[in-house]
C-alpha positions in Angstrom: 0.0 0.0 0.0 2.8 2.4 0.9 4.7 1.5 -2.4 1.6 2.4 -4.4 1.3 5.8 -2.6 4.9 6.5 -3.2 4.6 5.8 -7.0 1.6 8.1 -7.2 3.5 10.8 -5.3 6.5 10.6 -7.6 4.3 10.7 -10.7 2.6 13.8 -9.3 5.9 15.6 -8.6 7.2 14.8 -12.2 4.0 16.2 -13.7 4.0 19.3 -11.5 7.7 20.0 -12.3 7.1 19.8 -16.1 4.2 22.3 -15.8 6.2 24.6 -13.5 9.0 24.9 -16.0 6.8 26.9 -18.4 4.6 28.7 -16.0 4.5 30.7 -12.7 5.3 29.5 -9.3 3.1 26.6 -8.2 2.4 25.4 -4.7 2.5 21.6 -4.3 1.1 19.9 -1.3 2.9 16.7 -0.4 1.3 14.3 2.0 3.9 12.2 3.9 2.4 9.1 5.6 3.1 8.6 9.2 4.7 5.5 10.5 2.1 5.4 13.3 -0.2 2.4 12.9 -3.2 4.0 14.5 -6.5 3.5 12.6 -8.6 6.0 14.5 -10.3 8.7 12.4 -10.0 11.1 15.3 -6.2 11.1 14.8 -6.3 11.6 11.0 -4.9 15.1 11.4 -1.7 13.5 12.8 -1.5 10.8 10.2 0.1 12.8 7.5 2.7 15.7 7.4 1.7 18.5 5.0 4.5 20.3 3.3 4.2 23.2 0.8 7.0 23.5 -1.7 7.6 26.7 -3.7 8.4 25.8 -7.3 10.4 28.6 -9.0 9.5 29.5 -12.6 11.7 28.5 -15.5 13.7 25.4 -16.0 14.1 23.3 -12.9 17.6 22.2 -12.0 18.0 19.2 -9.8 20.1 19.6 -6.8 22.4 16.8 -5.6 19.9 16.0 -2.9 17.3 15.0 -5.5 19.5 12.1 -6.6 18.6 10.4 -3.4 15.6 8.2 -3.6 12.4 9.5 -2.4 12.0 6.5 -0.2 15.3 7.3 1.6 14.2 10.9 2.1 10.9 9.9 3.6 12.5 7.3 5.8 14.7 10.0 7.3 11.7 12.0 8.4 10.9 11.3 12.1 7.4 10.2 12.8 5.0 12.7 14.3 3.9 11.9 17.8 0.6 12.4 19.4 0.0 15.4 21.6 -0.2 13.2 24.7 3.2 11.7 23.9 5.0 15.1 23.4 7.7 15.9 25.8 7.2 19.2 27.7 8.7 22.3 26.0 11.3 24.0 28.2 10.2 27.4 29.3 11.5 30.5 27.5 12.4 33.2 30.1 11.8 36.0 27.6 8.4 34.8 26.6 7.4 34.1 30.2 8.5 37.6 31.1 6.3 39.0 28.4 3.4 36.9 29.4 3.8 37.7 33.0 3.3 41.3 32.3 -0.2 40.7 31.0 -1.5 38.1 33.4 -1.9 37.9 37.1 -0.5 41.4 37.6 3.1 40.1 37.7 6.0 42.2 36.8 7.1 41.7 33.2 10.8 41.8 33.9 12.9 42.5 36.9 15.9 43.6 34.8 14.1 46.4 32.8 16.7 48.9 31.7 16.0 52.5 32.5 17.9 55.7 31.8 20.3 56.4 34.6 21.5 59.8 35.8 23.6 61.9 33.4 27.4 61.2 33.7 28.7 63.8 31.3 30.0 61.3 28.8 28.4 63.1 25.8 29.9 66.4 27.0 33.3 64.9 27.3 33.0 63.5 23.8 32.1 66.9 22.3 34.8 68.6 24.3 37.4 66.2 23.0 36.3 66.9 19.5 35.6 70.7 19.5 37.1 72.0 22.7 35.1 74.2 25.1 31.4 74.5 24.3 30.1 78.1 24.1 27.3 79.0 26.5 26.1 82.6 26.4 24.8 84.1 29.7 23.1 87.4 28.7 22.6 90.1 31.3 18.8 90.2 30.7 18.5 86.5 31.5 21.4 85.8 33.8 20.9 82.1 32.8 22.6 79.8 30.3 21.0 80.1 26.8 21.8 78.7 23.4 22.1 75.1 22.1 24.6 74.1 24.8 22.6 75.4 27.8 21.0 72.1 28.8 24.4 70.4 28.5 25.9 72.9 30.9 23.1 72.5 33.4 23.4 68.7 33.2 27.1 69.0 33.9 26.4 71.1 37.0 24.1 68.2 38.2 26.9 65.7 37.6 29.3 67.8 39.8 26.7 67.9 42.6 25.9 64.2 42.5 29.5 63.1 42.3 31.6 65.6 44.1 29.5 67.0 47.0 31.0 65.5 50.2 27.9 66.4 52.3 24.6 66.5 50.5 22.8 67.1 53.8 23.9 70.7 53.9 20.9 73.1 54.4 21.6 75.4 51.5 24.2 75.9 48.7 25.2 79.2 50.4 26.4 77.1 53.4 28.8 75.1 51.3 32.4 76.0 51.8 34.3 77.8 49.0 36.9 75.1 49.1 34.3 72.7 47.9 32.5 75.1 45.5 35.5 76.3 43.6 36.7 72.9 42.2 33.2 72.2 41.0 33.0 75.6 39.3 36.3 75.0 37.7 35.2 71.6 36.3 32.3 73.3 34.6 34.4 76.1 33.3 37.0 73.7 31.9 34.4 72.3 29.5 32.2 75.3 28.8 33.0 78.8 27.6 30.7 80.8 29.8 30.2 84.0 27.8 29.0 87.1 29.7 29.7 89.6 32.4 31.6 88.0 35.3 29.0 89.1 37.8 26.2 87.5 35.7 28.2 84.3 35.2 29.0 83.9 38.9 25.4 84.5 39.9 24.1 82.2 37.3 26.5 79.4 38.4 25.4 79.8 42.0 21.8 79.7 41.1 22.1 76.6 39.0 24.2 74.7 41.6 21.7 75.6 44.3 18.8 74.3 42.1 20.7 71.1 41.3 21.5 70.4 44.9 17.9 71.0 45.9 16.6 68.7 43.1 19.1 66.0 44.0 18.0 65.9 47.7 14.4 66.0 46.6 14.8 62.9 44.5 16.6 61.1 47.2 13.8 62.0 49.6 11.3 60.6 47.2 13.2 57.3 47.0 13.5 57.2 50.8 9.7 57.6 51.3 8.9 55.0 48.7 11.4 52.4 50.0 10.3 53.0 53.6 6.6 52.5 52.6 7.5 49.2 50.8 10.3 47.7 52.9 10.2 49.5 56.3 12.5 51.8 58.2 15.3 49.3 59.0 15.7 48.2 55.4 15.8 51.7 54.0 18.4 52.8 56.5 20.7 50.0 55.5 20.3 50.4 51.7 21.4 53.8 50.5 21.0 54.6 46.8 23.8 54.4 44.4 26.5 57.1 44.6 25.4 58.0 48.1 27.6 57.0 51.0 26.0 55.3 54.0 27.2 58.2 56.2 25.5 60.8 54.1 22.3 58.7 53.8 22.0 58.3 57.6 22.6 62.0 58.1 19.9 62.9 55.7 17.4 60.6 57.4 18.3 61.6 61.0 19.1 65.3 60.7 16.8 66.3 57.9 13.9 64.1 56.8 12.8 62.9 60.3 13.3 66.4 61.8 10.0 67.8 63.2 10.6 71.3 61.6 11.3 69.7 58.2 8.2 67.6 58.4 6.0 70.6 59.4 7.4 72.6 56.5 6.8 69.8 54.1 3.2 69.4 55.2 2.6 73.2 54.7 4.2 73.1 51.2 2.1 70.1 50.3 -1.0 71.8 51.5 -0.2 74.9 49.4 0.4 72.8 46.3 -2.9 70.9 46.8 -4.8 74.1 47.2 -3.6 75.5 43.9 -2.3 72.5 41.8 -2.4 74.4 38.5 -0.4 77.4 39.6 2.9 76.6 38.1 2.0 74.2 35.4 3.5 74.6 31.9 4.8 72.5 29.0 8.3 73.9 28.6 9.9 70.5 28.8 13.7 70.1 28.9 14.2 73.4 27.1 14.1 76.1 29.7 11.9 79.2 29.3 15.0 81.4 29.0 16.3 79.3 26.1 12.9 79.5 24.3 12.6 83.3 24.7 16.3 83.7 23.6 15.6 81.7 20.4 12.5 83.9 19.8 14.6 87.0 20.2 17.1 85.7 17.6 14.3 85.2 15.2 12.8 88.6 16.0 15.9 90.8 15.3 16.9 90.8 19.0 13.4 92.0 20.2 11.4 90.2 22.8 8.5 88.1 21.2 5.0 89.1 22.2 4.0 87.9 25.6 0.9 86.2 24.1 3.1 84.2 21.7 5.4 82.9 24.4 2.6 82.2 26.8 0.6 80.2 24.3 3.6 78.2 23.2 4.3 77.2 26.8 0.8 76.6 28.0 -1.2 75.3 25.1 -1.0 71.7 23.8 -1.5 71.7 20.0 -1.8 67.9 19.9 -4.6 67.7 22.3 -5.9 71.1 21.2 -6.5 72.3 24.7 -4.9 74.5 27.4 -3.0 72.6 30.1 -5.2 74.4 32.8 -8.2 76.6 32.8 -6.2 79.3 34.6 -3.7 79.4 31.7 -6.5 80.0 29.3 -7.9 82.8 31.4 -4.5 84.5 31.6 -4.1 84.3 27.8 -7.5 85.8 27.2 -6.7 88.6 29.6 -3.4 89.3 27.8 -5.3 89.6 24.5 -8.0 91.8 26.0 -5.3 94.1 27.5 -3.4 94.5 24.3 -6.6 95.2 22.3 -8.0 97.7 24.9 -4.7 99.6 24.9 -4.6 100.0 21.1 -8.1 101.6 21.1 -6.2 105.0 21.4 -4.5 105.5 18.1 -1.8 107.6 19.8 -1.1 105.0 22.4 2.3 103.2 22.4 1.9 99.4 22.3 2.5 97.6 25.6 5.8 95.8 25.9 5.9 92.1 26.7 7.2 93.0 30.1 4.3 95.3 30.8 1.8 92.7 29.7 3.4 90.1 32.0 3.4 92.5 35.0 -0.3 93.4 34.5 -1.6 89.9 34.0 0.7 87.5 35.7 1.6 89.9 38.6 5.0 91.1 39.5 7.8 89.1 41.0 11.0 90.5 42.4 13.9 90.2 40.0 12.0 88.1 37.5 9.4 88.7 34.7 6.9 85.8 34.7 6.2 84.2 31.4 9.4 85.5 29.8 12.1 84.1 32.0 14.0 87.4 32.0 15.1 90.0 34.6 13.1 93.2 34.6 14.6 96.0 32.6 15.8 99.2 34.3 12.8 101.1 32.9 10.4 98.6 34.3 11.9 97.8 37.7 9.9 100.5 39.5 6.8 99.3 37.7 7.4 95.7 38.4 8.1 96.3 42.1 4.9 98.3 42.5 2.8 96.3 40.1 1.9 99.3 38.0 1.5 99.5 34.2 2.9 102.3 32.0 -0.5 104.1 32.1 -0.5 103.9 35.9 3.0 105.5 35.9 1.9 108.3 33.6 -1.2 108.9 35.7 0.9 109.1 38.8 3.3 111.5 37.1 0.4 113.8 36.2 -0.8 113.7 39.8 2.6 114.6 41.1 2.8 117.6 38.6 -0.6 118.7 39.7 0.4 118.5 43.4 3.6 120.5 42.6 1.7 123.2 40.8 -0.7 123.5 43.7 2.2 123.8 46.1 3.8 126.5 44.0 0.5 128.4 44.0 0.4 128.2 47.8 4.0 129.4 48.0 3.2 132.4 45.9 0.2 133.2 48.0 2.3 132.9 51.2 4.9 135.2 49.7 2.2 137.7 48.9 0.9 137.7 52.4 4.5 138.0 53.7 5.0 141.2 51.6 1.8 142.7 52.8 2.8 142.0 56.4 6.2 143.5 55.9 4.6 146.7 54.4 2.3 147.0 57.4 5.2 146.7 59.9 7.1 149.4 58.0 4.1 151.7 58.1 3.8 151.2 61.8 7.5 152.0 62.4 7.2 155.2 60.4 4.2 156.3 62.4 6.3 155.8 65.5 9.1 158.2 64.3 11.3 155.8 62.5 12.8 157.1 59.3 13.8 154.3 57.0 14.9 154.1 53.4 12.7 151.0 53.0 10.4 151.3 50.1 11.6 152.5 46.7 15.3 152.8 46.7 17.5 154.9 49.1 20.3 154.2 51.5 20.4 151.2 53.6 21.3 153.3 56.7 18.5 154.4 59.1 18.2 157.1 61.6 16.0 157.7 64.5 14.7 161.2 65.4 13.5 161.2 68.9 12.3 163.8 71.2 15.9 164.6 72.5 15.7 162.2 75.5 
C-alpha cells in the first residue's frame, strides 16, 4: 500500500515539475504518511505531514539531494507523535516575562533597563572633538541660553551628585568655598561661559543651588517609597547608588525625620494641593529662557510678544487644549489688555514685560512668562505692580500737586510782603525814618524827642 502511494506521489511531482518549467510558481502539497499504525479517524490530522514546496519559474535544476531516492528521504523524516506523547517544552524566560506582564499582575521583567543619571560622557566626547562648548549668559536672562545650555546645566548636576561630600547641607550658600571652587572649575573647563563675570557667577550659584535641591528632593522621594515598601530598617541599610552610608543616615536623622522639616513639608504640600495648576507649563527640557532667547534671535533681537510665548508654553497643540483653565484665562486677559490699549491711536503698544506684570503679577527680580530680569525702565513698575499708564497717571498727579504747592507758596509770599509793608508803616508812624520802600540808602536814623 505504501509503495503504491509513493509511486503516485513521484508521478505527481514529475507532472508538476514539467508544468512549472513553463509557468508561474506553483504550490505543491505533499502528504507524507506517518509510521504510526493508529487507525482512528480522530487522529487523522496527525496521520500525514503536509509540506508546501515553492516551485520557482523556469527550468528546474535538480540539486544533488534530488539524486537520493524519495524512499530514503521519507524514511529520514521522524514520525510525528501524538499530543499526549509530546515531551514538555522548556520554558522561555523572555516569553514568560512578556506573558507575566499581561496576566496575574506580575512584573514583566525584573531587569528592565531605564535611563540612569547623566554622567557627562556626551559632553566629554564633544569637548574632546571641538574644545570648550560656548554658552552665552546674557545680562537680561542671567541664565545659560543657546544650544549648549542644557548640557551645561546637566554637567552642573553631575558635579553635585559626584563631588558633593555632604549633601545634607541646608543650602548651597552654606557650602564652603573650598568645595565650590573645584566644581565651578570643572564646569568652566568644558564650557566657555560668555558674559559679564557678575552675571556668570550669579548664574552658576543659582544653577548649583537648584541642582542640589533637586538631588536631595529625588533622594527624599526614594526614601519615602522604600520606607513604605520595605520598612525603616531596610531603607536605612540600603542607601541609593552614589550616596555614602554616612550621608544617607545623616539625611534621614538630621533632615527628613526632623520635626521642623516635616512641618514645613506638610505646609508646602497643602499649598500645592490648594492650587495645583499654579505653576504648570509645558516647557519640557528646554528652559523658558532658552525658548525666549531663540525667539529674540528670530525677531531681530526684540522680545517676542508675551501672548506668543505664553501660548507656546501653556497650550497643547496635539490635544488642542490648554493645560489648565487658569492658563486659558491668563491668555485671554493678555489679548484683552493689548486690544484695549490699542483703542487709542496715539497709544504706544505695551511691551511684553508690561503685559506680564499686569496679567501675571510682578515678582521680584523676574518677569513671569518671559524668563528674564526686569529692565531698568520697568523695575519700579514691576516692584509696585503698576503699568505704564499707571505711571503716567501718577506723574500727572505729582505735577498737579507740585503746581498746587507752587501756588500756595506764591500766596504765602504775597501775604508776607503785605505783612512787611504793614510793619514798616507802623514804624514810620512811631518816628522811625527808614529808606525801606523805593530805593534809598540802607542806613537808618531815629529822630526822637531829644531824650
